[in-house]
N, C-alpha and C positions, 0 to 999 in steps of 0.2 A: 368241062372232060374231069372224068372221075382220075384220081392220084391212085397209084401203084406204089403199093407197098412191097418194098424189097426185103429177100430176107439175105442177114449178112450172115454167111457163114466162116469163121476164121482160120486162118490160114496160117501154119508155122511148119518153119523149116526142117528139117530131116534133124539138124544136128542138135535144135532145141527140143525136138521130141525126144531126142535119146538123153539129152538133161535132165528131163521131168521125170523120166524112168524109173523109179524104187529098186535097188536093188538088195542083196541080203545084210550088206554090210549097214545099208542105210536102215534096215530096219531093226538092227543090232544095236547100233547107235542110239535110235530113238527108244528102246527099251531101258537102258541104261538110263537114257535121262531122265525115262519116269518113273524105275526105280532108287534113282537117287531123291528126285523131290520126295519121293514116299519116305525115304528114310530120314531126310532132314523136317520132312512134318512131323514125323513120329516123336523125334529128339525135342519140336519145342512143345510139342504137346506135353513131353512127358518132364522137359520144363516148368514149364507152368504150371503144373500138377507139383510138382516139389514146391515151387515160390507158395501157391493155395497151401498146399500143409505146413507149411514155415509159418503162415502170416495166422491158420487157424489159432482160437486159442483153444487152449488143455487137450489135444489130440495125441494121442496114443501113435509113437511110433513103433514097429514092428519088432526091431529087435533089444535083448535086454543089454546092457552095461555090466562087464566083468570086470572090475578094477581091483585087482591083490584079494580077488576071491569073495568077494561081494558083488552079488547079484541084484541089480536095481533095475526098473524100468521109467524111461524118458520120457518127459511130454515136453510139447512144446505150447508158450505162451507169447504171444508179440511176439514171437520170433525169436524166443530164445528157448533153450533147451533147460529143462527144471528135472527134479526127480519128482517121481510120484510117490506118495505118501504109499508104504505098502499097508496092505490088508493083509488079514488072516483070519476064513471064517473061525466063530466061537460062538456056540450053544448059549451059554451062562450069561446075562448082562450084569458082568464082571466091574463095569465103571461107571460115573454117570461124569454128565458136563460141567463141570466148576468154575471155567471163565469162557469169554467169547466174545471176539470181535468179527464182525462182517463189514462188509463194504458193497455198493454199488451204485449206478450211476444214479443222476437226478430225475432220468424219465420212467423210472421203477414204478415212482409216484405220482396219482392222478393231476394234482392240481399245480404242475409243474410251471415255470415260467409267468407267474402272475406275480407276485411278491414272495419276497423271503417270508415274510408272518405266513400266509397262505399255505406256501409249500411246510413250515415247520408243523403247521397244525395238523395238514395230510400226511404228514411224517409218524405224529402223536397218533393220531386216529388209528392208520395202520399199527403199531407200534402196541395197541391195547388190543387191536384185533389179535394179534400175534401172544403177546404176552401176559395180557390182563391188565397193563397198567402203560401209559402213557407217560408224555414230557409233562413236568409238574412245575420247571424254571427253567429260565436262564441264565449262565453265569456268565462272569465278568470279564472271561478270557477265553482263548480256544484251547485246545489240547491235541494233541496228535498231529502237529502241523498245518489243526485246521482252525480258521479265522477265529470261528464262534462254536461254540459249546452248549450243552444242554443237559437236566437231571433228568436223569428217568425213574420216575417212582420215588420211592422212599430211599435215595441212593441206592437207587436196583442198578444203575449204571450210567451210560451217557450216548448222546446222540452229537456229533459232530460233524459241521457243514462250512462249506465257503473254501476258495485257497487250493483245494487241489484235485483239479480238471472233472470239475462240476460234480464231484463224486459224495457221499457221505457214508461216515462211518457208526455204526451200532453197537454200543460194549456192554457189554452183560457183565456183572461181577459175580463171583461166587454166591452171594447174598441174592442176588439177582435171579441168578438160575435157579434157588431154593424157592423164590417169590413167584414165579412166574407159575400161570395157568396150569394144568396139567395138559399134556399134548402140545406143547409148545414146540419141540424140537421137530417136529411134525411138519407143522405148519409152516416154522422158519423156512424150514425144506424146500416147502411147497413154491412160498415165494420166491427163495432167492433161486430156483429154477425158472421160472417167469421174468425174472428181474434181469435187466441190462447190466453185464457184467458183475451178475451177483457173487460173491465168492467170500469164503472166510480167510481172514486173514491171520489169527491166533487162534486154538480152542484148546483149553486145557482137560485133563480126560484125568479123573480120577478113583481109586480105590480104597475103601476105608478099611481097617483091618485093628477093629476093638480090645480084641486082645493079645494083638500082637501072634497071631497064629501063623500068619507064612514067616515075618519075619522080624527083627529086632536090627537097629543101626551096625552091631557087631556082624551078622551074620550078612547084611547087605554088602559091606565089608568085603566078607570073604566072597559073596558071588561074584563081585566084581573082582576080583583076583582070581578067580576060576573060570573066566570068560563067559559068565552068564548076561551080561550085557554085549558081548561082540556080536554082531550080525553077520559077520562073514568079513568083516574088511579088518581095519585096524583097530587097539582097543581106545573107544572113547577116552575123552579127558575125564578126569574124575579131582572133586573139591568135597574135603569136610568139613561142615561147620559146629560150632559148638563146644562146648569140652569134652573132648574124646577121653582124654587122659583122666580125667577126673568128673564125670556125670556130677552137676551138681541139680537135676532135676529140671531143670529150665529147657532141656529136648536142644537134640543135636538131628544135623541134618545131613544125608551124602548126595551131592550133586553129581552127577554124570551125563557128557556130553556137554556141547554147546550151543547158546541160542544163535548164535551165527547161523550156523547149520542147520536150522529149522526145527530140530529135534532135540530135546533133551529131556532128560529125567530128575524126579524130586522124592528123596524116601525120608521122612522124620516123623520126629514124636509128635502126635499133633494135639494127644491127651497132656503133655506139659505143655506147650506152647500155649493153650488153654489155661493154664497155671494150676492144673494136676502135677504135682511132683512126681506120685508115685503112678500114674496111668500108664499101660501098655499100649494104649492105642498110638498107633500109627498109620501114616496118611502116605500113598503112592501115587506120585501124579506123573503125566505123561504131557510134556508142550510139545505143539507142532504147531509153527509159523510157515507162513507163505514168504520163506525167504529160501532161495535156490530149490524150493520145491514147490507141487502143487497139494492144497488141501483139501481130497473129494468133498461136495457135498453131502455123501454119504455117510460121512464124522457125524452130523446128527443124530440118525437114527437107528445107525449102528456103530455107535463109535468103542461096541466090546472088540469088534475085529481088527479096529485100529492100535487099540491099547494092547493085544494079546500079541500083535505083528512088530510095534516098538523094539522090543527086547525081549531075546528067549525068556529070562525070568519072568518075563508079565505071561505067559503062554500057560503056566503051570497055574494060574489062578482059576476058582472056579465057583465060590462065594457071592452070591449076588449081592450087587452094592445097593444100597436103600438109600436115597436122598432124603425121603424122610427120618427115617431112622438115623440120619448122623445128624439132623437137625436137629431132634430129639436129644441126643448125646451131647451136640457143640451146647444146647442149654442149660443138660443137667452139669455140665463139665464149669459155666459159666457162675452157675450156683452155686457150684462148691467152693468156687474159687472166692466171689462173694462173701459166702460168710467167713473164710479164712482171711481174707483183708480184713471183715467189718472188727472180727474179734483181736486181729493184732494192731490195727491201727483204732480202733474207736473200745476195746473192751474197759479198758479202764475208766476214759470217760462216760460211759453207761451203766457202769458200777457206781460212778460217782453218784450220778446222777437218781438211780436208785435208793441208793441209802438217803438220799436228800426226800427224794419225791417219795418213798413209800410204796409205790404202785411201780408194777413195770408196765402196765398199760396208758398210765400218765406220761410215762417217759416216751414212749414209741409216740403218742401223740404231738409230742414236744418236738423230737426229730423229723417222723417223716414227712416225705414229700410227695404231697398225691400229684397222681397223675404222671410218677417220673421212675424209670426204671433203668436198672442199668445197663450199658451196652453189652449185644450179647447175648441177655435175657428174651429179648422181644421174638417170637416166630414171626421169620419175614413171609409177607404173604401178599399175592395182588390185592385182596380186598381191604388191604388196607396202605393203600400205595399214595395215598392224599387227591387233590383236586388234578383233575388232567388240564393242561392250558387249553387245547381242542373244546373242551366243556364248558371254556370261561368266555370264548370267544365272545364277540358281538357279531352279531348278521350282520353281512354287507349285501348290498345289491348294486351292481353292476350299473351305470347308469345304461347301455345299449340292453341288457336284457330288462331293465325296467319300462324300456318304450316297446319292446319285444313284446312282453306280457300284455302291456297297456292295448296294443295293436288285436292279439290276440283275442283279445275280450269285447273288443268293439266288435269284431267280426261276429 
């Protein structure tokens, strides 16, 4: 007997149906709940965006801060608000880089994670590709709070590693900046752009005024009094070193600003510092530190923009700054200093030897040291930077790589 399927029809009382019927007030309540949910969702999205902005490195915030009349742009780095180093377009290359510290994470280099020796070799190769010289030796101690340190080139700087959150510091001195292969600034800029957490922690920008055309120590002091170092806020600190009351030919320096604020100025008699008491040569330097501020990587390729914007006084400079000419002037000044020293310290002794030997050439042969030059006379160059560690290393094949290559040959 075939089974019969029954169709069940739900049955509800009239009062149940009445309660299930939606009226206008119900629609209004539902709409209010939907709008509340949308507002809460928008608030959550805005909060998440703000948290992301605070965590993002060096991201510009829209408003400018205005404190005491000085306007400056703020950025965030590691969740901290920092001042962005100001920039002002300058057509002329009025300065050059005279000192540099950069840092980056170890992962910016290829052979990270094998051994410290392999890692340093790769750092040395990278430095040679950028500057023209690599690491030449290991020092017996660390520096700048790093555990170990190495010498770059012929004392052109240092590489510091270990103990600072897996970062590496590369320091280039003024001599190193002069010795580096042409175009190193652009190559370093490109490297830091692709590096992990690559940043500038110190950069010194310099202009050499060989004839004292722009300023003397006295006019720098007056410029400070006239407000030409005031960028819109309070007058920065000032300090004068040297014999300002009775100049003695050893040189004077005017310091403006404090290093703790991340920006400072030094104006000093460079020629006199090198040993020429009558030299009019003035040098003007601006130092930027990554303290309470971010130093943009563009400082490497447009240093004149940041030099001109540092203080109102510097925006008036127009003469081109040439590193090669500065090197030549430095060597010349050191040569003049050497002649003066030799005459004062050894002139009488040389005269005595000449009286006894009777021949100036014979006297020179007796006292001259072959292959030795006074400090400052040698022109710094990457072509004469010594032997680099990565060129002296022994080739080491890890066993896994050896067996792998052996199996490939057999196939």
